PASEBA-1860 file (N, C-alpha, C; in nm, 3 decimals):
! residues 153
1> MHLARSPG> 4.662/21.233/8.726/4.789/21.277/8.865/4.753/21.448/8.831 ~ 4.730/21.509/8.861/4.718/21.640/8.842/4.821/21.726/8.943 ~ 4.875/21.792/8.896/4.917/21.942/8.968/4.885/22.013/9.005 ~ 4.953/22.095/9.135/4.857/22.214/9.184/4.971/22.246/9.302 ~ 4.917/22.410/9.351/4.943/22.464/9.401/4.923/22.491/9.524 ~ 4.995/22.458/9.689/4.896/22.476/9.771/4.925/22.661/9.781 ~ 4.812/22.675/9.868/4.830/22.846/9.950/4.915/22.834/9.950 ~ 5.052/22.791/9.983/5.175/22.869/9.993/5.250/22.907/9.916
9> GRRVTIKV> 5.234/22.775/9.786/5.277/22.863/9.649/5.321/22.688/9.650 ~ 5.385/22.638/9.695/5.471/22.489/9.668/5.367/22.409/9.625 ~ 5.458/22.365/9.487/5.362/22.257/9.394/5.314/22.109/9.395 ~ 5.219/22.069/9.420/5.166/21.956/9.477/5.123/21.834/9.402 ~ 5.138/21.702/9.404/5.085/21.613/9.321/4.941/21.603/9.394 ~ 4.854/21.553/9.297/4.738/21.533/9.399/4.703/21.391/9.275 ~ 4.617/21.328/9.310/4.604/21.185/9.241/4.495/21.090/9.366 ~ 4.370/21.090/9.278/4.231/21.039/9.302/4.262/20.873/9.278
17> IRPELAED> 4.267/20.779/9.403/4.307/20.622/9.410/4.168/20.576/9.420 ~ 4.102/20.476/9.323/4.051/20.415/9.362/4.079/20.279/9.505 ~ 3.969/20.284/9.584/3.988/20.185/9.677/4.068/20.059/9.672 ~ 4.013/19.984/9.561/4.101/19.858/9.545/4.178/19.876/9.451 ~ 4.267/19.999/9.430/4.391/19.997/9.388/4.569/20.006/9.512 ~ 4.446/20.079/9.592/4.511/20.154/9.747/4.595/20.040/9.780 ~ 4.592/19.931/9.776/4.669/19.776/9.795/4.736/19.701/9.681 ~ 4.713/19.746/9.566/4.826/19.664/9.461/4.911/19.709/9.438
25> TDFRARFA> 5.043/19.668/9.455/5.164/19.690/9.492/5.297/19.738/9.368 ~ 5.210/19.649/9.248/5.229/19.661/9.134/5.176/19.910/9.069 ~ 5.031/19.894/9.138/4.977/20.001/9.141/5.093/20.103/9.193 ~ 5.095/20.106/9.309/5.194/20.142/9.437/5.348/20.216/9.382 ~ 5.413/20.093/9.330/5.535/20.178/9.243/5.507/20.279/9.134 ~ 5.400/20.207/9.062/5.396/20.311/8.921/5.357/20.423/8.989 ~ 5.310/20.477/9.091/5.239/20.643/9.146/5.379/20.661/9.205 ~ 5.452/20.600/9.293/5.598/20.654/9.329/5.630/20.739/9.253
33> RKVSAARA> 5.688/20.655/9.107/5.774/20.702/8.991/5.681/20.807/8.918 ~ 5.547/20.801/8.934/5.472/20.947/8.864/5.528/21.045/8.990 ~ 5.505/21.024/9.070/5.486/21.139/9.175/5.700/21.202/9.129 ~ 5.771/21.096/9.155/5.925/21.135/9.127/5.913/21.178/8.991 ~ 5.876/21.160/8.870/5.869/21.226/8.750/5.786/21.366/8.734 ~ 5.746/21.329/8.792/5.641/21.499/8.820/5.718/21.636/8.904 ~ 5.802/21.541/8.992/5.906/21.626/9.043/5.813/21.777/9.141 ~ 5.782/21.681/9.207/5.645/21.756/9.273/5.704/21.826/9.431
41> DAAISIHA> 5.647/21.916/9.493/5.716/21.945/9.605/5.649/21.841/9.705 ~ 5.530/21.834/9.672/5.463/21.713/9.795/5.376/21.675/9.679 ~ 5.331/21.518/9.759/5.243/21.434/9.743/5.094/21.413/9.841 ~ 4.918/21.408/9.765/4.827/21.467/9.831/4.759/21.322/9.791 ~ 4.769/21.224/9.829/4.595/21.115/9.838/4.473/21.148/9.859 ~ 4.392/21.135/9.755/4.240/21.209/9.800/4.177/21.062/9.800 ~ 4.111/21.086/9.954/4.040/20.929/9.957/3.853/20.949/9.994 ~ 3.808/20.909/10.028/3.660/20.881/10.120/3.688/20.724/10.192
49> DGGPPGGR> 3.647/20.685/10.330/3.674/20.604/10.351/3.552/20.549/10.440 ~ 3.527/20.410/10.451/3.391/20.365/10.519/3.424/20.324/10.674 ~ 3.468/20.459/10.767/3.424/20.438/10.873/3.304/20.358/10.957 ~ 3.240/20.391/11.102/3.165/20.344/11.137/3.044/20.440/11.129 ~ 2.932/20.346/11.075/2.810/20.467/11.010/2.798/20.536/11.073 ~ 2.819/20.570/11.229/2.801/20.737/11.341/2.843/20.852/11.317 ~ 2.967/20.765/11.259/3.117/20.884/11.232/3.135/20.992/11.132 ~ 3.160/21.093/11.199/3.160/21.199/11.044/3.267/21.256/11.028
57> GFAILEPV> 3.288/21.314/10.964/3.416/21.414/10.893/3.528/21.366/10.817 ~ 3.646/21.478/10.843/3.765/21.423/10.782/3.927/21.367/10.791 ~ 3.957/21.333/10.783/4.117/21.393/10.826/4.214/21.341/10.741 ~ 4.283/21.397/10.755/4.467/21.423/10.738/4.530/21.276/10.809 ~ 4.610/21.179/10.731/4.702/21.089/10.730/4.827/21.119/10.708 ~ 4.899/21.132/10.826/5.053/21.162/10.795/5.173/21.058/10.834 ~ 5.229/21.093/10.737/5.395/20.969/10.805/5.428/20.972/10.916 ~ 5.501/20.837/10.969/5.548/20.838/11.093/5.724/20.819/11.028
65> ADGPDDAV> 5.814/20.847/11.100/5.948/20.791/11.063/5.991/20.644/11.088 ~ 6.053/20.603/10.991/6.082/20.474/10.908/6.220/20.500/10.902 ~ 6.246/20.541/10.936/6.430/20.545/10.829/6.405/20.596/10.714 ~ 6.361/20.527/10.601/6.391/20.578/10.494/6.275/20.756/10.461 ~ 6.172/20.769/10.564/6.094/20.894/10.544/6.129/20.962/10.656 ~ 6.211/20.967/10.738/6.261/21.017/10.825/6.297/21.201/10.804 ~ 6.339/21.192/10.652/6.382/21.370/10.624/6.214/21.428/10.585 ~ 6.116/21.366/10.555/6.037/21.421/10.508/5.890/21.442/10.622
73> IGPSVTLG> 5.943/21.402/10.730/5.851/21.395/10.841/5.787/21.539/10.890 ~ 5.885/21.610/10.930/5.853/21.728/10.948/5.776/21.862/10.835 ~ 5.859/21.830/10.707/5.766/21.870/10.654/5.588/21.835/10.587 ~ 5.656/21.700/10.577/5.505/21.622/10.562/5.387/21.646/10.723 ~ 5.441/21.726/10.829/5.387/21.768/10.899/5.286/21.906/10.882 ~ 5.369/21.935/10.848/5.319/22.110/10.806/5.230/22.115/10.707 ~ 5.270/22.068/10.582/5.167/22.012/10.456/5.037/21.953/10.541 ~ 5.014/21.831/10.653/4.910/21.789/10.699/4.803/21.943/10.741
81> ADLRAAFA> 4.930/21.985/10.784/4.829/22.116/10.913/4.768/22.207/10.788 ~ 4.835/22.216/10.710/4.809/22.327/10.542/4.714/22.317/10.485 ~ 4.671/22.125/10.481/4.580/22.116/10.414/4.460/22.102/10.550 ~ 4.491/22.071/10.615/4.355/22.076/10.751/4.288/22.172/10.748 ~ 4.328/22.306/10.753/4.302/22.387/10.746/4.251/22.479/10.629 ~ 4.306/22.460/10.540/4.219/22.468/10.373/4.107/22.389/10.335 ~ 4.111/22.256/10.339/3.982/22.170/10.362/3.835/22.234/10.487 ~ 3.907/22.207/10.621/3.759/22.255/10.671/3.727/22.392/10.643
89> SGTREPVS> 3.848/22.445/10.625/3.772/22.629/10.572/3.677/22.568/10.444 ~ 3.724/22.557/10.361/3.635/22.558/10.201/3.564/22.503/10.206 ~ 3.586/22.355/10.304/3.452/22.282/10.318/3.312/22.308/10.393 ~ 3.359/22.261/10.474/3.282/22.326/10.685/3.263/22.193/10.691 ~ 3.316/22.099/10.677/3.283/21.998/10.710/3.379/21.984/10.827 ~ 3.327/21.885/10.904/3.373/21.948/11.091/3.541/21.763/11.042 ~ 3.602/21.814/11.146/3.700/21.726/11.156/3.629/21.594/11.211 ~ 3.725/21.482/11.169/3.698/21.310/11.181/3.621/21.305/11.327
97> SYDGTDGV> 3.547/21.233/11.363/3.473/21.220/11.528/3.505/21.044/11.554 ~ 3.582/20.982/11.476/3.642/20.865/11.521/3.803/20.798/11.452 ~ 3.826/20.921/11.337/3.942/20.879/11.330/4.094/20.969/11.343 ~ 4.166/20.974/11.448/4.218/21.015/11.476/4.270/21.119/11.576 ~ 4.325/21.190/11.603/4.258/21.325/11.713/4.279/21.465/11.682 ~ 4.164/21.550/11.637/4.148/21.681/11.618/4.186/21.675/11.465 ~ 4.143/21.530/11.368/4.133/21.561/11.238/4.281/21.572/11.142 ~ 4.422/21.462/11.234/4.480/21.414/11.230/4.530/21.266/11.291
105> KFRDDLAG> 4.588/21.190/11.169/4.593/21.042/11.247/4.763/21.019/11.184 ~ 4.859/20.967/11.301/4.963/20.939/11.203/4.953/20.770/11.129 ~ 4.963/20.713/11.052/5.021/20.606/11.032/5.180/20.599/10.942 ~ 5.200/20.445/10.983/5.327/20.392/10.925/5.297/20.331/10.747 ~ 5.196/20.367/10.716/5.177/20.291/10.588/5.027/20.373/10.477 ~ 5.118/20.418/10.418/5.080/20.519/10.322/5.018/20.491/10.162 ~ 5.068/20.377/10.182/5.006/20.313/10.068/5.116/20.341/9.927 ~ 5.130/20.374/9.841/5.196/20.435/9.750/5.288/20.558/9.760
113> LNLSRVPK> 5.237/20.641/9.859/5.327/20.727/9.909/5.403/20.720/10.000 ~ 5.426/20.606/10.068/5.572/20.522/10.090/5.681/20.545/10.005 ~ 5.675/20.500/9.917/5.752/20.486/9.817/5.800/20.614/9.778 ~ 5.732/20.763/9.801/5.842/20.902/9.735/5.887/20.946/9.862 ~ 5.939/21.039/9.831/6.030/21.090/9.896/6.053/21.267/9.888 ~ 5.892/21.296/9.855/5.867/21.450/9.954/5.745/21.443/10.045 ~ 5.753/21.541/10.097/5.653/21.568/10.162/5.507/21.489/10.156 ~ 5.410/21.421/10.206/5.296/21.308/10.188/5.254/21.336/10.283
121> VFIECANM> 5.087/21.317/10.268/4.940/21.305/10.331/4.860/21.251/10.256 ~ 4.782/21.139/10.317/4.693/21.141/10.291/4.479/21.185/10.338 ~ 4.450/21.244/10.215/4.366/21.326/10.356/4.231/21.185/10.270 ~ 4.117/21.182/10.421/4.037/21.128/10.422/3.893/21.195/10.417 ~ 3.855/21.223/10.292/3.711/21.354/10.278/3.608/21.307/10.307 ~ 3.596/21.190/10.361/3.449/21.162/10.457/3.428/21.020/10.454 ~ 3.339/21.004/10.575/3.284/20.837/10.548/3.191/20.850/10.521 ~ 3.240/20.750/10.395/3.078/20.660/10.292/3.037/20.582/10.326
129> RNAADAAL> 3.028/20.557/10.478/2.929/20.432/10.549/2.822/20.567/10.643 ~ 2.860/20.720/10.669/2.782/20.804/10.676/2.700/20.868/10.591 ~ 2.516/20.861/10.549/2.444/20.917/10.514/2.524/21.074/10.469 ~ 2.512/21.164/10.531/2.573/21.304/10.522/2.712/21.319/10.477 ~ 2.744/21.225/10.552/2.914/21.296/10.444/2.913/21.223/10.290 ~ 2.877/21.105/10.297/2.807/21.047/10.152/2.759/21.164/10.075 ~ 2.682/21.235/10.104/2.606/21.293/9.999/2.726/21.484/9.999 ~ 2.755/21.471/10.084/2.839/21.625/10.036/2.977/21.552/9.919
137> VTSRGGRR> 3.001/21.417/9.936/3.112/21.398/9.856/3.088/21.338/9.723 ~ 2.943/21.280/9.695/2.859/21.233/9.585/2.755/21.266/9.549 ~ 2.711/21.409/9.578/2.625/21.492/9.519/2.667/21.600/9.481 ~ 2.595/21.662/9.353/2.586/21.833/9.306/2.583/21.903/9.359 ~ 2.501/21.908/9.453/2.526/21.994/9.584/2.672/22.035/9.705 ~ 2.704/21.877/9.690/2.836/21.879/9.803/2.942/21.910/9.731 ~ 2.965/21.965/9.601/3.095/21.940/9.473/3.084/22.137/9.437 ~ 3.184/22.130/9.503/3.208/22.328/9.474/3.224/22.330/9.320
145> RQPGRSPP> 3.203/22.448/9.259/3.197/22.456/9.129/3.319/22.622/9.183 ~ 3.419/22.520/9.084/3.542/22.628/9.016/3.533/22.731/8.957 ~ 3.608/22.841/8.987/3.566/22.987/8.873/3.640/22.938/8.714 ~ 3.532/22.985/8.653/3.549/22.967/8.502/3.511/22.821/8.475 ~ 3.437/22.736/8.564/3.445/22.610/8.534/3.256/22.562/8.541 ~ 3.216/22.487/8.442/3.099/22.451/8.550/3.049/22.340/8.579 ~ 2.972/22.315/8.657/2.976/22.218/8.764/2.934/22.094/8.688 ~ 2.990/21.980/8.770/2.941/21.812/8.679/2.810/21.825/8.671
153> A> 2.762/21.727/8.564/2.646/21.690/8.552/2.611/21.589/8.633
END
């Protein structure tokens, strides 16, 4: 789990979750406790999904009102819009051609993020069943170098 800042200065918790853990209820509960303990202003879960082989692009998955989440729906939509714009600009990857509308999909299940009470979104960064998308997130050339850091080997 990493703490980061959004372009607007908000504290954000970022955790990359392996697909097999996304459905693990114990993992989801531990994740929600860590998000709360980090006292982050928001939570972002980063994934690469497996859509249809012809589908490309990224999508932001946002929560829908369900009672406990109602108070964070508006801030989650704002977080999703900020993340969508930053990811599109920073990666030049297209928005999803198969998931959601204009790069946004609303879902009632956001795995472990359902348990957190801060604004939250998932980002599906790529379609791992599409060769071009998969190359963006698995090849050395598809990774962006951070200032002051060497690229991964």
